[in-house]
MOPAC internal coordinates of N, CA, C and O (Angstrom, degrees):
PM7 1SCF
backbone

  N    0.0000 0     0.00 0     0.00 0    0    0    0
  C    1.4382 1     0.00 0     0.00 0    1    0    0
  C    1.5119 1   108.76 1     0.00 0    2    1    0
  O    1.2310 1   120.52 1   -45.68 1    3    2    1
  N    1.2741 1   116.60 1   134.32 1    3    2    1
  C    1.5010 1   117.60 1   178.29 1    5    3    2
  C    1.5293 1   110.47 1  -124.80 1    6    5    3
  O    1.2310 1   121.20 1   -24.49 1    7    6    5
  N    1.3246 1   115.30 1   155.51 1    7    6    5
  C    1.4560 1   122.63 1  -179.38 1    9    7    6
  C    1.5013 1   107.05 1   -94.32 1   10    9    7
  O    1.2310 1   120.63 1   -54.32 1   11   10    9
  N    1.3380 1   116.41 1   125.68 1   11   10    9
  C    1.4290 1   119.82 1  -178.63 1   13   11   10
  C    1.5623 1   111.47 1   -93.07 1   14   13   11
  O    1.2310 1   121.10 1   142.74 1   15   14   13
  N    1.3208 1   115.51 1   -37.26 1   15   14   13
  C    1.4522 1   121.51 1  -178.69 1   17   15   14
  C    1.5025 1   108.72 1  -128.72 1   18   17   15
  O    1.2310 1   120.57 1   -28.94 1   19   18   17
  N    1.3422 1   116.52 1   151.06 1   19   18   17
  C    1.4563 1   120.30 1   171.87 1   21   19   18
  C    1.5351 1   109.83 1   -69.88 1   22   21   19
  O    1.2310 1   120.84 1   -17.24 1   23   22   21
  N    1.2972 1   116.00 1   162.76 1   23   22   21
  C    1.4843 1   121.48 1  -179.64 1   25   23   22
  C    1.5030 1   108.98 1   -56.72 1   26   25   23
  O    1.2310 1   119.67 1   132.30 1   27   26   25
  N    1.3703 1   118.24 1   -47.70 1   27   26   25
  C    1.4226 1   122.27 1  -179.52 1   29   27   26
  C    1.5454 1   111.73 1   -58.30 1   30   29   27
  O    1.2310 1   121.62 1   139.17 1   31   30   29
  N    1.3070 1   114.50 1   -40.83 1   31   30   29
  C    1.4881 1   119.91 1   178.53 1   33   31   30
  C    1.5169 1   109.72 1   -62.83 1   34   33   31
  O    1.2310 1   119.74 1   138.13 1   35   34   33
  N    1.3744 1   118.10 1   -41.87 1   35   34   33
  C    1.4099 1   120.51 1   179.85 1   37   35   34
  C    1.5252 1   110.76 1   -62.59 1   38   37   35
  O    1.2310 1   119.11 1   137.30 1   39   38   37
  N    1.3350 1   119.30 1   -42.70 1   39   38   37
  C    1.4472 1   123.27 1   177.79 1   41   39   38
  C    1.5115 1   111.63 1   -61.39 1   42   41   39
  O    1.2310 1   121.55 1   139.36 1   43   42   41
  N    1.3573 1   114.65 1   -40.64 1   43   42   41
  C    1.4883 1   118.79 1   179.57 1   45   43   42
  C    1.5155 1   109.87 1   -66.42 1   46   45   43
  O    1.2310 1   119.50 1   137.22 1   47   46   45
  N    1.2745 1   118.55 1   -42.78 1   47   46   45
  C    1.4969 1   121.83 1   177.50 1   49   47   46
  C    1.5202 1   110.75 1   -61.36 1   50   49   47
  O    1.2310 1   120.12 1   137.85 1   51   50   49
  N    1.3403 1   117.37 1   -42.15 1   51   50   49
  C    1.4778 1   119.82 1  -179.90 1   53   51   50
  C    1.5199 1   110.54 1   -64.60 1   54   53   51
  O    1.2310 1   121.20 1   140.94 1   55   54   53
  N    1.3596 1   115.30 1   -39.06 1   55   54   53
  C    1.4719 1   118.17 1   178.60 1   57   55   54
  C    1.5523 1   111.60 1   -66.06 1   58   57   55
  O    1.2310 1   120.41 1   141.14 1   59   58   57
  N    1.3090 1   116.83 1   -38.86 1   59   58   57
  C    1.4462 1   121.60 1   179.52 1   61   59   58
  C    1.5207 1   109.96 1   -65.47 1   62   61   59
  O    1.2310 1   119.91 1   139.53 1   63   62   61
  N    1.3243 1   117.78 1   -40.47 1   63   62   61
  C    1.4581 1   122.54 1   179.69 1   65   63   62
  C    1.5452 1   108.31 1   -64.34 1   66   65   63
  O    1.2310 1   121.42 1   134.00 1   67   66   65
  N    1.3523 1   114.88 1   -46.00 1   67   66   65
  C    1.4792 1   120.14 1  -179.29 1   69   67   66
  C    1.5334 1   108.65 1   -57.38 1   70   69   67
  O    1.2310 1   120.16 1   130.57 1   71   70   69
  N    1.3187 1   117.30 1   -49.43 1   71   70   69
  C    1.4465 1   122.40 1  -177.52 1   73   71   70
  C    1.5270 1   110.58 1   -64.07 1   74   73   71
  O    1.2310 1   119.43 1   140.16 1   75   74   73
  N    1.3152 1   118.69 1   -39.84 1   75   74   73
  C    1.4259 1   123.39 1  -179.83 1   77   75   74
  C    1.5451 1   113.33 1   -60.98 1   78   77   75
  O    1.2310 1   121.35 1   149.47 1   79   78   77
  N    1.3072 1   115.03 1   -30.53 1   79   78   77
  C    1.4842 1   120.94 1  -177.37 1   81   79   78
  C    1.5615 1   111.04 1   -88.20 1   82   81   79
  O    1.2310 1   119.94 1   173.40 1   83   82   81
  N    1.3209 1   117.72 1    -6.60 1   83   82   81
  C    1.4529 1   118.97 1   179.54 1   85   83   82
  C    1.5634 1   108.72 1   -84.46 1   86   85   83
  O    1.2310 1   121.37 1   -24.38 1   87   86   85
  N    1.3415 1   114.99 1   155.62 1   87   86   85
  C    1.4890 1   118.99 1   179.06 1   89   87   86
  C    1.5357 1   108.85 1   -58.99 1   90   89   87
  O    1.2310 1   121.04 1   -31.91 1   91   90   89
  N    1.3288 1   115.61 1   148.09 1   91   90   89
  C    1.4652 1   121.03 1  -179.18 1   93   91   90
  C    1.4745 1   110.21 1   -63.88 1   94   93   91
  O    1.2310 1   120.58 1   -39.47 1   95   94   93
  N    1.2987 1   116.50 1   140.53 1   95   94   93
  C    1.4955 1   126.05 1   178.46 1   97   95   94
  C    1.5045 1   112.90 1    71.58 1   98   97   95
  O    1.2310 1   117.79 1  -171.08 1   99   98   97
  N    1.3284 1   121.82 1     8.92 1   99   98   97
  C    1.4256 1   123.39 1   176.48 1  101   99   98
  C    1.5458 1   108.55 1   -84.39 1  102  101   99
  O    1.2310 1   121.11 1   -51.03 1  103  102  101
  N    1.3230 1   115.48 1   128.97 1  103  102  101
  C    1.4562 1   119.49 1  -177.82 1  105  103  102
  C    1.5231 1   112.06 1   -76.24 1  106  105  103
  O    1.2310 1   121.27 1   -34.45 1  107  106  105
  N    1.2951 1   115.18 1   145.55 1  107  106  105
  C    1.5029 1   121.65 1   177.74 1  109  107  106
  C    1.5127 1   107.34 1  -137.81 1  110  109  107
  O    1.2310 1   122.21 1   -49.85 1  111  110  109
  N    1.3175 1   113.37 1   130.15 1  111  110  109
  C    1.4738 1   119.85 1  -179.29 1  113  111  110
  C    1.5441 1   108.44 1   -90.81 1  114  113  111
  O    1.2310 1   120.33 1   -19.67 1  115  114  113
  N    1.3101 1   116.97 1   160.33 1  115  114  113
  C    1.4215 1   122.21 1   175.51 1  117  115  114
  C    1.5146 1   110.62 1   -61.42 1  118  117  115
  O    1.2310 1   121.50 1   142.28 1  119  118  117
  N    1.3712 1   114.74 1   -37.72 1  119  118  117
  C    1.4399 1   120.12 1  -177.83 1  121  119  118
  C    1.5514 1   108.28 1   -63.65 1  122  121  119
  O    1.2310 1   119.39 1   140.84 1  123  122  121
  N    1.3470 1   118.77 1   -39.16 1  123  122  121
  C    1.4709 1   121.75 1   176.79 1  125  123  122
  C    1.4935 1   110.50 1   -61.26 1  126  125  123
  O    1.2310 1   120.03 1   134.02 1  127  126  125
  N    1.3278 1   117.54 1   -45.98 1  127  126  125
  C    1.4378 1   123.12 1  -179.62 1  129  127  126
  C    1.5309 1   112.14 1   -58.03 1  130  129  127
  O    1.2310 1   121.42 1   133.29 1  131  130  129
  N    1.3203 1   114.89 1   -46.71 1  131  130  129
  C    1.4814 1   118.84 1  -174.63 1  133  131  130
  C    1.5128 1   113.25 1   -78.06 1  134  133  131
  O    1.2310 1   119.61 1   168.85 1  135  134  133
  N    1.3316 1   118.34 1   -11.15 1  135  134  133
  C    1.4340 1   121.03 1   177.12 1  137  135  134
  C    1.5346 1   112.73 1   -87.69 1  138  137  135
  O    1.2310 1   119.64 1   168.90 1  139  138  137
  N    1.2853 1   118.30 1   -11.10 1  139  138  137
  C    1.4844 1   121.49 1   179.37 1  141  139  138
  C    1.4739 1   109.28 1   -71.35 1  142  141  139
  O    1.2310 1   121.40 1   -35.35 1  143  142  141
  N    1.3755 1   114.93 1   144.65 1  143  142  141
  C    1.4826 1   118.10 1   178.68 1  145  143  142
  C    1.5648 1   110.09 1   -57.78 1  146  145  143
  O    1.2310 1   121.35 1   -43.73 1  147  146  145
  N    1.2910 1   115.03 1   136.27 1  147  146  145
  C    1.4723 1   120.89 1   175.02 1  149  147  146
  C    1.5431 1   112.95 1    87.81 1  150  149  147
  O    1.2310 1   119.43 1   175.91 1  151  150  149
  N    1.3059 1   118.69 1    -4.09 1  151  150  149
  C    1.4479 1   122.51 1   177.86 1  153  151  150
  C    1.5222 1   109.34 1  -102.21 1  154  153  151
  O    1.2310 1   121.42 1   -37.29 1  155  154  153
  N    1.3083 1   114.89 1   142.71 1  155  154  153
  C    1.4413 1   120.63 1   174.50 1  157  155  154
  C    1.5134 1   109.40 1  -136.28 1  158  157  155
  O    1.2310 1   121.47 1   -32.60 1  159  158  157
  N    1.3240 1   114.80 1   147.40 1  159  158  157
  C    1.4603 1   118.11 1   179.46 1  161  159  158
  C    1.5012 1   109.97 1   -68.56 1  162  161  159
  O    1.2310 1   120.19 1   -37.72 1  163  162  161
  N    1.3179 1   117.24 1   142.28 1  163  162  161
  C    1.4642 1   121.44 1   179.04 1  165  163  162
  C    1.5327 1   107.88 1   -66.59 1  166  165  163
  O    1.2310 1   120.91 1   -41.83 1  167  166  165
  N    1.2565 1   115.86 1   138.17 1  167  166  165
  C    1.4988 1   122.17 1   178.67 1  169  167  166
  C    1.5420 1   107.93 1   -87.20 1  170  169  167
  O    1.2310 1   121.46 1   -82.32 1  171  170  169
  N    1.3581 1   114.81 1    97.68 1  171  170  169
  C    1.4435 1   125.32 1   175.94 1  173  171  170
  C    1.4299 1   115.15 1    16.54 1  174  173  171
  O    1.2310 1   120.10 1   180.00 1  175  174  173

């Protein structure tokens, strides 16, 4: 088994997918993104 993406990259891709599926011009806060299942805030 090999790792294709780092954990941070996985979180970023998940966030991009989430945003891509939202209606155009709908605002999304960082708090909203990090509260979704499977998302974690990036560690500084």
